[in-house]
N, C-alpha and C positions, 0 to 999 in steps of 0.2 A: 095781503102779504102772508107768505108761508114761512114758517120758522123751520129750519132744518132739524132733523131728529137729534142731531148732536148739539143742539143749542137749547137753552132754557130762557124763560122770560119770568121776571118777577116785578112787583110793583113796590115803589118806594114813595112814602108819603112825607113831603117836606113842606115847609112854609112857602107860600106863594111868592113872597119877595125874594127868598133865597133861590127859588127856581128861576125867576126872571133874571137874576144876576148870573146864575149858572148858564142860562141860554146865551147871555152876552159873552161870557167866557168861552163857550163853545164856538160861537160865531167868530170870535177873534182867532180861533185856531182852524177856521173853515170846517167845522164839524157840526153835526146835529147834537142836541143835548143827550140823546140816548147813545150816540156813538161815543161821545166823550165820557159818559158814565161807564160804558162797557170798558173803555180803555183804562180808566182809573181803577176799576175793579180788577182787571187783568194785571195791571202793574202792581197793585197792592198785594195780590196773592203771590205773584212772582217774587216780590221783594221779601216776602215772609216765608219763602221756601215751602209752599204748599203744593208742590209738584204739578204745576200747570204746564 
């Protein structure tokens, strides 16, 4: 998989049981865990007026 030059990747370390629950939440929205995480981050930054 190739990441576009205008995108960045970073790693988040969380408890295994939290990640399993997060994957379930993502599946309920028909998303992957990484896609849901990206959406949540984007939404958070937009809500806090950080010019995204």
